[in-house]
N, C-alpha and C positions, 0 to 999 in steps of 0.2 A: 213131335218126333225128334229124337236126338240127332244132332248133326254127326255124320260119319266122316272119317278122315282116312286117307291112305296111310300106310305105315311109314314111320319116319325114314326107313331105309329106302323108300321110293324117292326121297329127296336128297338123302345124304349118304354118300358111300364112304366117307372118311371120318365119321364121328369117333372112331377109336383113337384118333390123334388128340381129341379133346379140344381142338382149336380150328376155327374157320376164320379165314382172313376177313378183315373189315374194310369198308371203303375208306375210312379215315386213316388207315394204317400208313400209307405213303406220306400223307400230310403230317402225321405225327413224327415220322422220321425227319422230315424237313425242319420242323420246329425244334427238334432236339439238337439239330446242328447249329442252331442260331441262339436259342435262349437258354440261360442257366436253369430256369425253372419252367416246367411245362405242367399245367394243371389240366387233367383229363376229367371231365365232368359229365354227369348224366344221371338219370333216375337210377334208383337201386335196381340191381339185377339186369342191367342192359349189356353187361359184358366188359366193363371198364377194366376190372382186375385181370380178366383173362387176356385182354388185348395187351396190356403193358407187361404181363408176365411171359408172353410168347413172342414179343417183338424182338427180332434178332439183335438189334442195337442195344437192347436193355438186358442182355444176357448176363452182364457182369454187375448189374445193380443189385444191391441187397434189398429184399422185399420185406417191409414191416407193415403189418395190418393193425391199425389203431382201433379196430373193433375189439381187439384183445385187451381185456381189462388191465392185466399186469403191465403191458406195454404202454397203455394209455396213462396209467398212474405214474410210470417212470417219466413219460414225456411231459406230464404236467409238473412234476417235481423238479426235473432238470432237463429242459429241452435241449440245451447245448450238448449234454452228455449223450443224449439219444442220437444226435446228428454225427457224433464221433464214431458210431458203430461201423460206418463204412464210408469209403471215398465217394461213392455214388449210391443214392437211395431212391427207392420207390416207397412213398408213404401213402398207404391206402386209407381212405376215409379220414383225411386230414382235418376236415371241418370239426371233428370231435375234440381236437386239441388246438384251439386258435393260438395258444402260446408258442406253438412251434413256428409260426410264420415270422415272428420277429427274429428268432434264432436263425431261420433260413435266410432272412434278409442280411443279417450280419455275415453269415458264411459266404453269401454271394458277393457282398461288397468287399470282402477280404480277398476273394479269388473268383473271378468270373469265368467259370468253366461251362461251356455249352453242354446241356443235357445232364447236369449234375444231380438235379432233384426232379423227380416226377411225382406229382401229387394227384391223387384221385379223390373225388368227392361226389356224394349224391345230393349235395346242395351247391348252388352256384357260388363258388368261393369269391370270385372277383366282383360280384354284385354287392357283397357285404362291404360297407363303407370302410371299416377298419382294415379288413383283409386286402381290399383293393388298393388302398393307399400303401400298405406295407409292401406289396409286390409290384407296385407301379414301375414300369420300365425294366423289370427283371423277369417277368413271367408272361408266357403266352397261354391262352386257354383253348381247349378243343372240346367240343360237345359230342358225345356219343349217344346216338338214338337207338331205339329197338331195331333189331336186324331187318334189313330189306330181304325180299325173297331171293335176290341174287346172292346176298351174303349167306343166307341159309343153305343155298345150293353149292357153296364153296367158291363162288366166283369173285368174292371180295370187292363188290362194286354196287353202285346204284344203277338205275336205268340209263338209257342213252340220251340224257338231257343235253350234254355237251355236244354230241353229234348232231342232234336236232337243231340246236342253236347255230351250228356252223354250216348246216346244209340249206340249200334253197327249198322252199315248200314243195316244189314239184318232185324233188328227190326223196321226200319223206317216206312215201309208200315203199319205194325200192329199198331204202335204208332199213326200214323196220322189218321187211320180209327177209332180209339177209341175216338178221340177228338170230342167235340160237333161240329156238322155241321154248318158251317157259309157260306153255298153255296150262291154265288152271281155272277152275270155277271160282269166281270172286268170293262167294260166300264161304267156301272152304278156307281161302286165304285170310279172310277177315277173322274167322273164328280161330285160326292158328295164331295170328298176331305175330309180334316180333320179339317178345322177351325170349331169350335163348332157351331157358328150361322148358316152358310149355310148348314153344314152337318146335323144338328139336327132339325132346325126350319124352313128351307125354302123348299118348296115342289117340285120345278122344276128347270131346268137349267136356265131359263130366270131370275128367282128371284135370283139365285146364281150369275149369271153374273152381275146383278145390284149391289149386295153386294160386289163382288170382284172389280168391277170398283170403288166403293166408298172407298174400303179398300186401293187400290193403290193411289187414290187421296189423302187420309188422310196421307199416308206414305210420299208421295212426297211433299205435301204442308205443313205438320206439323212436322213430325218426322225428315226428312232430314235437313230442315233449322235449327232445334234445335241442330243438330250435327255439324253445321257450316262447311260442307265439300263439298258442291256442288254449283257451280256457274250457271249451266245450267240444270234445271230439265228435259226438253225434252230429253237431251242427256242421262240422267240416265234412263228415261222411254224406250228409244230405246235400251239401253243396256240390260234392263230386258227382252224385247221382243226377242232380239237376243239370250240371254241365254236360254229362254224358247224353242226356235226353235232348240237349240243345246243340249237340256237336255240329260245327260248321255254321252256326248262326251268329248274328251280331251279338256281342257281349254287352248286355244292359244290366249294370250293377243295381240300379234302382228296382228293376223288375225282379231280379233274383232276390233282393232283400225283401220285397213285398211278398213274393210267392213262398219264401221259406220262413218268413216271420223272424228275420234276423236283421239287425240294424245295418244300414248301408256302410258305416265305417268298419264294422266287423267283416262284412262281405269283402270290402276292399282289401282288408288285411289278409283274409284267408286266400283270396285270389293271388295276392303277391307271394304268399307262402307256397302255394301250389306251383307257381311259375318258377320260383327259386329252387323248388324241388324237382323241376322238370316233369311235373305231372299236369301242366297246363301250357298250351301253346297259344299265344295271342298273335294272330296274323294281321298285320297292318294293311290298311287300304292303300291302293296305288293311285297316285296322281302325278301329273307332270311336275307340279310344285312339291318339293319335299316338305315344306311347311304344311301343306294340306294333308300329306300322309300322316303327320303327327296328330292332327286333330280329328281324323276319321275314327269312328268306333271300330275296334278290332273284331275279328271273328275268333271264336274260341274253339279249341280242339283239345281232347285228351291225346297223349302221344302214341297210343297203341289201340288199334281197332278192337282187339279182343278184350282189352280192359274196358273200353266203352261199352261193348256188347254185354259183358258180364254185369256192369252196373245198371244197364237198362233192363236186362232180363228178358229181352224180346228176341226177334229174329234179325239176322243181318239186313241192313238197309243201305240205300244209296249213300247216306251220310257216313257209314262205316267204310264203304269203298273209297269215298273221298279222303278219309283219314289214311287209308292204306297208300293212296297216291301221295298224300302229303308227307308221310313217313319216308318215302323214297326220295322225294324232293329235298327233304331236310338232310338226309344222308349225303346227297349229292352236293348241296351248297356248303355243308360243313367239311367236305373233303377237298375243297378247292383252295389254292393259294390266295386267290382273290375271290372271296365268297360272293356268289351272285345274290342279288336281292330277291326276296320271295314275298309276294303280296297277294291280296285278292283285289277285285275291282267291282265297284257297285255305283250305279247312278241314283239320283234322287227319284227317278221314275221306276226304279226297281230292276233295270238291266244289270246283270251280274255275270262275272267270270270267276270261277273257283280259284284259280291260281295264275299269277303273273310272275314269270321268271325274268329277271333283268340282269344281263351280264355284259359288261363292256359296251354299253349302249344298245345292245340287242334285246328285243322283247319277245317272249314266247308266252302267249296266253293259252291256258289249258282249262278245258271244261270237262267235268266227269259226270257221266250218266250211266246208271246201272242197266238201262235197257239194252237188249241184244240187237235192236233194230232202230238205230238213231235216224231221225228225220231232219230235214232242214230247219224245222221249228226249234229243234234242240240246239241249233247253232246261233240263235238270235243274239244271245249275250256276246258271243265271240264276234259276230258281225258288227255289233254296236261298238265294241272295243276297237276293232280294226278301222272303223270309220273315224273314230276320234283320234286314233294313233296310227296314221297311215305308214309311219316308219316301221311298224311291226310287219314282217313279211307275210305272216299268216298265223292261223290258229290251229290248235290240236284238240279234237274232241275224243276223249277216251270213253269206250263203251264196253258193255258186257258181252258182246258178240264175238264173231270169229274173223271178220273181214276188215282189211284196211283199204280205204278208197277215198277219193275226193268227194266230200259231201256237198259243199257249195263252193263258190269262188273263194279261194285262199283259205279254205278250211278242210283239213284232212281228218277223217274219222278212222280211228284205229282201236283194236282190242286193247283193253287196259293192260293185259298181261304181256303185250309186246314192249311196253314202256316201263311199267312199275314192277 
């Protein structure tokens, strides 16, 4: 049976403005006041261009889109001349013309003016060795993720993670009940996802599937060849499908290579490409020792629950709800001046907590369950974590039901929609 959705106007009363504020907006403003170059990055179609073109402090910047062939040819032929088009520039999809980076470096070294250049890209500019060295000390970077539900509703923020970190556990139920109600069926929210066009403008799952199919085709046929990293596009598509089916699971490259019939070095290269393109999130394991964090196998997620749902071709599952919560956590962490750490936790015996938020010495473990009636058994992973890390004040279990209540000692159960 096709999934049904409320009409977009049930969620958005101001779409005629063409812009909804993003959680990262205030942090972007702060970066513009300090750095001469700010790189705004994220997957294609997450709203990077819309954000930079509507930010009040960028109103006097000249906007140049390097997806335009004529502009790109000019930038390749004479990057210095292109930079002379305006005193302050927004250069969209700048990864298409790497030659511009050296010209930007020279301009910044000649006159260090905060907020002079804003770069956007659908590939991680500063992970590229040459680009990172060119901009070192001159650029800050900011990652934009698909929209949170609160962003889609015009609130311009992620969930109340900061408030939960600051409050004692006993106050969590009262804090959450006082927040504006954003009640929603999690399956509907998963299938809407966070890419602005399908989430805000398309009315049902069939329309969203068509958009997601075209999105993947554009990525595979246009973006990937531009990065010169893939010889076999069907292999990469099969890898994406396999990752969607394993969403929230430990990332095992050898297992993926064996199941897909692709060499392990090729899988390794493709995974790096997906991560650089912001279509793969590798979540590191948490441990008190930071060295141990680096050697633990990461968990793998696609960045958008609707994209993962489309690739699996099934019905929304608990793994998709987990991705929805992760998306909100990512928007929160990347909007902070001092970004909190975000991890998962797992023991050798199999005890696990989906997410660990670490901010200024404070720990918030978060478990996600699709059930509408959580039981103490669902909190076993949280209790194991709290026993090992007694400095954590308590744990949060997000569920698919309607009530917020203390589940067991130091663990509060809350509807997912009160937080994500």
